[in-house]
C-alpha positions in Angstrom: -43.6 -64.4 9.9 -43.0 -66.6 6.8 -43.9 -64.3 3.9 -44.4 -60.7 3.0 -42.0 -58.1 4.3 -41.2 -57.2 8.0 -39.4 -54.0 8.9 -37.9 -53.3 12.3 -36.0 -50.6 13.2 -35.0 -49.3 9.7 -32.8 -46.0 9.5 -30.9 -44.6 6.7 -28.5 -41.9 5.9 -27.3 -39.9 3.3 -23.7 -39.4 4.7 -24.4 -37.4 8.1 -27.8 -36.7 7.1 -30.7 -39.3 8.6 -33.6 -39.6 6.4 -35.4 -42.4 7.9 -35.8 -42.8 11.8 -36.6 -46.1 13.2 -39.1 -47.6 11.0 -41.1 -50.4 12.1 -43.8 -51.9 9.6 -45.2 -55.2 8.5 -46.7 -55.6 4.5 -48.7 -58.3 3.9 -47.9 -61.0 0.9 -50.0 -60.9 -2.4 -51.3 -57.4 -1.3 -50.6 -54.1 -2.3 -49.0 -51.6 -0.1 -49.3 -47.8 -0.6 -46.4 -45.6 0.9 -47.9 -41.8 0.8 -46.1 -38.5 2.3 -45.0 -35.3 0.7 -41.8 -34.6 -1.2 -38.6 -35.4 0.6 -40.1 -37.3 3.5 -38.5 -40.6 3.0 -40.8 -42.7 0.8 -38.3 -43.6 -2.0 -35.2 -44.4 0.3 -37.7 -46.7 2.3 -38.5 -48.5 -1.0 -34.8 -48.7 -2.2 -33.7 -50.0 1.4 -36.1 -53.0 1.0 -33.9 -54.0 -2.1 -30.6 -52.8 -1.0 -30.6 -50.0 -3.8 -30.0 -47.3 -1.1 -26.6 -48.5 -0.3 -25.4 -48.2 -4.1 -25.7 -44.4 -3.4 -21.7 -43.2 -1.9 -21.8 -42.5 1.7 -25.4 -44.2 2.3 -25.8 -46.5 5.0 -28.5 -48.4 6.9 -29.3 -49.9 9.8 -32.2 -52.2 11.2 -33.8 -55.3 9.8 -35.7 -56.3 6.7 -37.2 -60.0 6.4 -38.6 -60.8 3.1 -40.2 -64.2 2.7 -38.6 -64.8 6.1 -35.2 -64.3 5.1 -32.9 -61.2 6.1 -31.7 -59.1 3.0 -29.3 -57.2 5.2 -27.4 -60.6 6.7 -23.5 -60.7 6.0 -23.7 -63.5 3.9 -26.6 -62.2 1.6 -25.6 -61.1 -1.8 -27.3 -57.9 -2.6 -27.3 -58.7 -6.3 -29.4 -61.6 -5.9 -31.6 -59.6 -3.3 -32.3 -57.3 -6.2 -33.3 -60.6 -8.7 -36.1 -61.3 -5.7 -37.0 -57.8 -5.1 -37.8 -56.3 -8.4 -38.0 -52.2 -8.7 -39.9 -50.0 -11.2 -38.8 -46.6 -11.1 -40.6 -43.1 -11.6 -39.6 -42.6 -15.5 -39.9 -45.4 -17.6 -36.1 -46.6 -18.4 -35.9 -48.9 -21.0 -32.2 -50.0 -22.4 -32.4 -47.6 -25.0 -30.0 -49.7 -27.7 -31.7 -52.7 -27.0 -34.8 -54.3 -28.7 -38.0 -55.1 -26.9 -37.1 -58.6 -26.5 -33.7 -57.7 -25.2 -35.0 -55.6 -22.5 -37.2 -58.0 -21.1 -34.6 -61.0 -21.3 -31.9 -58.6 -19.8 -32.1 -59.8 -16.2 -32.1 -63.4 -17.4 -29.0 -63.1 -19.5 -27.1 -61.7 -16.6 -28.5 -64.7 -14.6 -26.5 -67.3 -17.1 -30.1 -68.0 -19.2 -28.6 -68.4 -22.8 -31.0 -70.7 -24.5 -32.8 -69.1 -26.9 -36.0 -71.1 -26.6 -35.9 -70.3 -22.7 -35.6 -67.0 -23.0 -37.9 -66.6 -25.6 -40.4 -68.7 -23.2 -39.7 -66.4 -20.2 -40.1 -63.0 -22.4 -43.3 -63.7 -23.5 -45.0 -64.9 -20.3 -43.0 -61.5 -18.8 -44.8 -59.4 -21.5 -48.2 -61.4 -21.0 -48.2 -60.5 -17.0 -47.5 -56.7 -17.8 -50.2 -56.8 -20.2 -48.3 -55.9 -22.9 -47.5 -59.0 -25.3 -50.6 -58.3 -27.7 -49.2 -54.9 -28.3 -45.9 -55.9 -29.1 -45.7 -59.1 -30.1 -45.2 -58.0 -33.9 -42.4 -55.2 -33.2 -40.1 -57.4 -30.6 -36.8 -56.3 -32.6 -37.7 -53.0 -32.6 -35.6 -50.5 -29.5 -37.9 -50.6 -26.8 -37.5 -46.7 -27.0 -39.9 -46.5 -29.6 -42.8 -47.8 -27.8 -44.9 -44.9 -26.2 -44.7 -43.9 -22.6 -47.0 -46.1 -21.0 -46.1 -49.0 -22.7 -42.4 -48.5 -22.1 -43.2 -48.4 -18.1 -45.1 -51.7 -18.9 -41.8 -53.1 -20.8 -39.7 -51.6 -17.9 -42.8 -53.8 -15.4 -42.4 -56.9 -17.7 -38.4 -56.4 -17.3 -38.8 -57.1 -13.5 -41.0 -59.8 -13.9 -39.0 -61.8 -16.2 -36.7 -62.9 -13.4 -39.5 -64.3 -11.5 -39.3 -61.9 -8.2 -41.2 -62.3 -5.2 -42.0 -58.8 -4.6 -42.6 -56.0 -6.9 -41.1 -52.1 -5.4 -42.8 -49.4 -7.7 -41.3 -46.0 -7.0 -44.5 -43.3 -8.6 -44.5 -45.6 -11.7 -47.5 -43.8 -13.2 -46.4 -39.7 -12.3 -45.0 -39.5 -16.1 -48.0 -41.1 -17.3 -51.0 -39.7 -19.0 -54.3 -41.0 -17.6 -55.1 -43.6 -19.7 -51.5 -45.3 -19.3 -52.1 -44.7 -15.6 -55.2 -46.5 -15.5 -53.4 -49.6 -17.4 -50.8 -49.7 -14.5 -53.2 -49.5 -12.0 -55.3 -52.3 -13.6 -51.9 -54.4 -14.1 -51.0 -54.0 -10.3 -54.2 -55.6 -9.3 -53.4 -58.7 -11.5 -50.0 -58.8 -10.4 -50.8 -58.9 -6.5 -52.3 -62.6 -7.3 -48.7 -63.9 -7.3 -46.8 -61.1 -5.8 -46.3 -58.4 -2.6 -46.5 -55.1 -4.3 -45.0 -51.5 -2.6 -45.9 -48.5 -4.4 -44.6 -45.1 -3.5 -47.3 -42.5 -4.5 -48.2 -38.9 -4.3 -51.8 -39.8 -5.7 -54.1 -39.9 -2.6 -56.8 -41.4 -4.9 -54.4 -44.1 -6.6 -53.5 -45.1 -3.0 -57.3 -45.9 -2.3 -57.7 -47.6 -5.7 -55.1 -50.1 -5.8 -53.9 -50.8 -2.0 -54.9 -52.9 1.2 -52.6 -50.8 3.5 -50.9 -47.8 3.7 -47.9 -46.0 5.5 -47.8 -42.3 6.0 -44.5 -40.8 5.7 -43.2 -37.5 7.2 -40.0 -36.1 7.8 -38.5 -39.6 7.9 -40.8 -40.8 10.4 -43.8 -43.4 9.7 -46.5 -41.8 11.3 -49.2 -44.1 10.6 -49.6 -47.4 9.0 -52.5 -49.7 8.5 -55.6 -50.4 6.4 -56.1 -48.5 3.8 -59.5 -47.6 3.8 -59.7 -46.9 7.6 -56.6 -44.2 7.0 -58.4 -42.6 4.6 -61.8 -42.5 6.5 -60.7 -42.1 10.1 -56.8 -41.4 10.3 -55.5 -42.1 13.8 -52.9 -39.1 13.8 -54.0 -35.4 13.1 -50.7 -35.1 10.8 -52.3 -38.0 8.5 -55.5 -36.0 8.4 -54.1 -32.9 7.3 -52.0 -34.3 4.7 -54.9 -36.5 3.0 -57.3 -33.6 3.3 -54.8 -31.2 1.7 -54.0 -29.0 4.3 -50.1 -29.1 3.4 -47.8 -31.4 1.1 
């Protein structure tokens, strides 16, 4: 497989507690994959393993293989910082850097990567804000703190920050759970736009959201990937009884 994400035999621990049990999955390039399941089932750990965020937790470890665009992100000679540049991440709650302006929030990753030229920074910031469908709303307030924006705007600012370094993959861990319905709709529209250029993986507890935005869905339960396949097929005719019980609200 030359692109997309291929996961083989992924296992993960926090100390002695195993939280992922032999996960195998293939996520197609330039599509949206939704990850669903009840709280505590390993969804967030799974996506944090993809960009090597899991290992920053003391005592956490990973076994198995993850190929992104054909490259093993856990190979010994791979720099985790470079992995996180290629694989952007947006978290559950908007987390703009509170003391930074809108402009500096978006430019932060570029500056860490050594970009100092103001013209290059300005061009990249505008491009990322355009991609995040935010530029028209903030173009006159780029020098204000990022924390002064509304909740939905802050989340799109965080998406722009991730996009500024031009990643190949965007991971989104419940990006709409703290937002109102209007802001959620904007983020969902944005996800559908972004998949033209990026592979997107979204963790969501919202079944309707998974159905609206994703081509493929994985259902996690107790650290296992119970079922993985086309979203429409899973939601209309799940292969596993546990998947059916979760989707129909019998538990979760």
